[in-house]
Structure formats: C-alpha cells, structure tokens
N, C-alpha and C positions, 0 to 999 in steps of 0.2 A: 483068777479074780481080777488081777491087774489088766489082763488082756480084755476082759469083758468091759471094764471101766473105760478103757481107751476107745473101744468100739462105740459105747454109749455117748461119750463126749464128742466123737466124730459125727454121730447122727445129729446131736443137738446143734453143732456148728453148722452143719449142712442146712438144717431147717432155718436157722437164723439168717444165713446168707440168702436163701431163697426168699424168705419173708422180706429181707431188706431190698432185694431186687424188685420184688412185687410192689413195695411202697414207692421205690424210685419210679417205677413205671406209672403208678397212679399219679404221682406228682407231675410227671412229664405229660400225661394225658390231660391233667387239669389245666396246665399252662397252654397246651395246644388247643383245647376247647375254648379257652377264654378269648384268645385272639380273634377268631372268626366271629364270636358273639359280639364283641365290642365293635368290630368293623361293621357288622350288620346294623347295629344300633346307630352308628354314625351315618350310615347311608340311608337312613329312613326319612331324611328331609324330602318333603314333597317337591317335585320339580314341575314348574309350569312355564311354558314358552311365552305366552302372552296373556296378560290380564287386562280386560277391557272395562273401563270405568266411564259411565255416562252421566252428564249433568243436564238438568232441565234449563230452558232459556229464560230464567227469571231476571237475568241481567243481560246486557249486550254479550252475545256469544264470544266475540273476540276478547272482550274483557275477562270473561270466565276462563277461556283457554290460557290467556297470559297469566292470570293470577294463580291458576292451579298447576302450572308447569312443574313447580318444585315438588308437587305431590307424587310425581313419578318416582323420584329418587327416595323420598321419604317412605313410601309404601314398600319399595323393594328392600330397603334397609330393615325396616321393622319386621316385615314378613320373614326375611332371612333369619333374623334373631329368634323368630317364633317357629322355625323349622320348615318354612316354605320358601323355596328358591324360585324367584320369578325373573325371567330374562328380560321381558319387556312389559311396560305398563303403558297402555294406550288410553288417552283421554279425549273425549269428544263431547260436544253439546248437541243435544237433539233439536230438531227443527221445531218440535212442539213437545208438550208434556206427554201427550199420548204416544209420540214416537219413542220416547224412552221407555214407557210402560210396555209397549209392544215389543221392543228389543229385549227387555227382561223376560217377557213371556215366551218369546221364541228362542231365547238362548243366544242371540247374536251379540248381546253384551252381558257381562258377568256381574257388574256392580252398578247400581244406580242411586244417585242422591236425588230423591224425589219427595214431593210433599205427601202428606198422609192421604189426601184425596186420590192422588195418582196410584199410590200403593194399593188402596182398597179396591180401586177399579180394576187392577191387574193382579190381585192376590192369588189368582189361580196359577199364575206362573212366576210370581215374585214372592219373596219371603223377607219380612222385615227383620233386621238383626240389631239395629241401633236407632235411637231417637236422638235428635240434636237438642242441646240445651243452649239457651241464649240469655244474655243479660236481661233481667226484667226492666221494664220501662217505668219512667217516673209517673206515668198515668196508666191506669187500667180500668177507668170508669166506663160504665155502660151508657152514660149520659154524654152526648156529643159536645154539649156546651162546656163541660169540664176540660175537654181536649183543647178547645178554642181559647179558654181563659188562662190556660197554663202552658203557653207556648214558650220555647220549643219543647218538644218531647225529647227527653234525654234517657240514656241508658244508665242503669244502676250497677256500679262495679262490684257491689257486695251482695248481689242477689241474682240467682239464676232462675229461669222460668222454663217449664216444660210445655207451655202453650203460649199462644199469641192470639190476637184478634184481627179481624179484617175491618177496615174503615171505609166508609163511603165518604168521599171527599169532593167538595165543590171547588172549582177553580176560579180564575179571574175574569171569565167571560161574563157578559151581562146576566145571563140566566144563572150562572154559578153564583154570582154575588147576590142575586135575588133570593136564591134558596138559602144561602148562608145567613143573610139578614133575618129571615124568618126564624131559623133555628136559634140564632143567638138572641133573638127577642123572646124566646120561649114559646114560639108558635109551632104547632104540629104541622108537618108537611102532609099534604093530601096526595092521593094517587095522581091527580091531575098535575100537581107540582112536579113530582119526580118523573112522570111520564112525558112531560113537555121538554125535558132536558135530553141532551145528547150524551149517552153513556159510552165509556170505553171499558171493556171487560177482557178477561183472559179466556183461555180455552176451558172447555166444560169440566175438565178434571182438576182445575186449579182450585184449591181450597179457599184461599183468600181472594182470588180474582174471579170466582164464579159461584162455587157451591154455597159458601156461607152468606154472600150477599143475596143469593136467591132465597135462602132461608129467612133472611132479614125482610125481604120484600113479602114473603109469604106471611110472616108473623105480623107485619104491620098493615098489609093491604090485601092479603090472600092472592097475591100475584107472583109472577116469576120474571126472571130476566127475559125469557122468551116472549113475555107479554109487553115488554117495552117497545114503543114505536120506533125509537132511535137508539140502537145499540150496535157497536162494532167491536170485533175482536182485535186486540192489539198484539203485536209480536213482542211480548215481554213488558216488564214494568217501566223500563227506560222509554220505550215507545209510547207507553201510556202517558207518562209525564210530559213527553214532547208534545203530544196532542193536546194535553191540558194547557201547557204553556202557550201553544200556538192558538188557543181558543177554538180548536177544532172539536173539542169535547168539553162539556160543561161539568160532568161528573165522572169520577173514576173510582174503581174499587181496588184496594191495595192492602198489603199487610201493614201492620200498625207502625212499623218504623221505616216505611218506604220513603217518607219525606226526608229522613236523615240521610238515606243512601243517595238521594238525588238533590240534596241541598246545593252542592257546588254546580251541578249541571244546570240547575234552574236558571241561574244568571249567566253562567259561562256558555255552555253548549246551546241552551234553549233561548237565550237572548232576552230574558226578563230583566227589568231594572230593580224591582223590589224583591225581597227574599221570598222563598217558598212558604215561610211561616206567615208572612204578611198577606200573601195573595191566595192562600187556600184555607178552607175551613172544613171541619168534620161535620157532616150532617146525619151520619148514622154509624152505629157501632154494633158489630155482630157478637154472638156468643163465642166463647173460647174455642180455639182450634189447636189440636195437639200438634206438636212440632214436626218438622221434616224428618224423613227417614234416611237411613242407609239401608237399602234393600239389595238382595242378591237374587240371581235367576235360579229358579228351580230346575231349569232345563239346560243350563250351560254345561258343556262337557267337562270343564275344569272344576266345577263346584263339588265340594265334599264337606262333610261335617268338620273335618280338621281345618279346611280352608275358611269356613264360616267363622269358626272360633278364632282363628288367627286374624281374620279381618276385623272382628270385633275388638280384639286387644290392640291391633295395629292402629286403628282409627282413634281409640281412646288414648293411646300413648302419644300419637302425633299431635293431638289437640292440647297436650300438656307442654309442648315445646313452643318456643317463640316463633320459629319458622312455620310450624304447623298451624299455630293460631292465625298467622297472617294469611295462610292459604285458605283456611275454612271461613275466614271473615267475609269472603265474597258472598256467602249466603247468610251472613250475620250469625253463623254458628260459633259457639265458644267452647263447646265440649260435646261429649257423647256419653250416653248410658245405654246399657243393654236393654233391648225392647222385646216385647211379646206382641203377638198378633192381637190379643185382647185389648191392648192399649188403644187400639183404633176402632173399637166397637162403636163409639160415638160417631165416628166418621162413616161407618157402615150404615148406621141409622139415617144419617144425612143423605147418603147415596140412595138408600131405599126410598126415602121421601121424595127425592128428585125424580126417581124413576116413575113413581106414582103420579107425578104431575104431568107426565107426557101422555 
C-alpha cells in the first residue's frame, strides 16, 4: 500500500511540474508577443517627404511668403504630435486664384488656403476641410452710408464671424468723389453712374473681388462686371489700392476689412496725404460671403483620411498659439473650424448664377 502511495505522489508531482513549465512558457510567449506589437504601433506614424501648401495672391506675394515662413516649422511640429512625420513643408503663392485651384485639382499641391469661390469652382479636385473665422467688424450694414458715417471700420475682439461682405468702394479721383457724394446724399446710383467709372476687379473666381460684386450689379441693375465699359483685373488687393490711390481706378471691389489692411500703405507706399478713411467711401455692399477655406487635393499622392484629420487638428491648434495667430493674420484669419462641403452651397448657387449670365 505504501508503495502504491509513493507512485501516486510521484505522478502528481510530475503533473504539477509539467503544468508549471507550461505556465512559464505561456508567460514567456506573452512577453515575446507584446514587444513586436508595441513596436508596430510605435512605427505607425505616417511618413511624408514633402507637403506642399499654396496661398492665393490676395496680398503681395513676397509679403505672404515672408509672413508664412514660420508655418513650415509649426506644421511639422503639430503634425508630428498627431502621428504624421513630414520632412519638408513647401510654401508658395499662386500667380492667380485659378492657379492654386488648378494645382489642387491636378495634385501638384497638397493644401490650399483659398476663398470659397475658388473652392467651389474646383471642388471636383479639391476638398474643403476647414473654414476660417475672423473677428467680426464694427459694421455689418447693407447700407453703404452707414459704413461712411462710422469710419474707421474696426475689428471686434470679443466676436468671431464665419462670413464677411464685399464692398464697392469709390476713391479720391474726380469720378470716385462724384459717386461718393451721391451715395452720401441718399441718392441712388444709376447704371450710367457706375458704368462711367473705371473699375478694378480681381480674377473671376474671387468671391469678394468678382463674384459677389457681379451679384450686386445684377440685383441693382441686371448687369454684370462683363457689361462694364471700363474694368481691369488687378494682381491682388494691394495692386487694387495702388491703382485707386494713383487715381487710375475710380471704383474697386474688395473684402470688407481691406482698407484696414492697406491703411499704412495708403500714405506710405501709395503716396497719399490724407488717410484711406478720408479719401474713400463705400457705394455698395454685397450679401454675406462664407469665409475662406483650407482645402486639400483629392488627387495628391500624399493625401489620406488620416492626413486630412491631422491637418484639421494641426491648423486649429496652430491658430491658438501666439506665433500661429501672427502667421494666419496675413489673411485676417483668427481661427479655424471644421467645415463641410454643404457650407458652401450658397457659393455654388452664386457660381451657377454667374454661369447662366454668360
């Protein structure tokens, strides 16, 4: 009996040893499996050699390039924190609004900071991911006289806006002053009045520099910019104000706070003696225009859903920093919010209207 008991105890001990070895093996396998898994997760950061960012020439191109230089480092840092490693960020300014839209459509640029009108015109190849927010202005009236009686226009630090307006502004030339006087006296301008002036406009995809002023002409006179006897396309708004100051143009069409952006240049670079607020008057105000976009190319090799999301978060984060605020102020942007294509349906209606005019 004692012999059988010893055999039984021996068998139990053997089973326990084997079971213990088996558990040790499982523990070892668990540790071994964990290391490659963690390493794999760490290596999931997306790697991009070059990210190309394009701006439209709404200001002097050299001024834009200089002001946005810090964006290269800011974007690289933010994107890295969000899981996207970028070796190089290239920034350029398109020769026209259309040039940036075409670059997005063809995939030769990855990101474009473009107006809503340009986005809608090229939304077959561009996708909006963000819309800019700006400080609301001290004036938002549809009545031009209100803008002239409450000069200068100022930004409101406690209120953000998702839209802006285009203004039709008359300058210091004899014709410009003639139109200003009529408006400020409460007289309605006739088609002959506006058609007798020399107009400076932007490219056809510019919301504030072409599209919405055309809608204003249609609403008031059933006419278009193409019907004007004297209209010239300027190379950005700086060029527009230079022409107005030199009295080479009588009327310009600009975004609502453009005079604020050119206040110093008016006397300094453009050689006027009186301030821009004294020498210019609003003679027309358009309907609201949804703010600028950050759009990405649908056809760029580097573009992915992860990159789009990272870009959204990166721009939003950058706009919250002091250095970032300084960079994006070149476009009077103060922040960003995520956007949807449907936000720009009003712009699509405007584009359709313009196409039907041709």
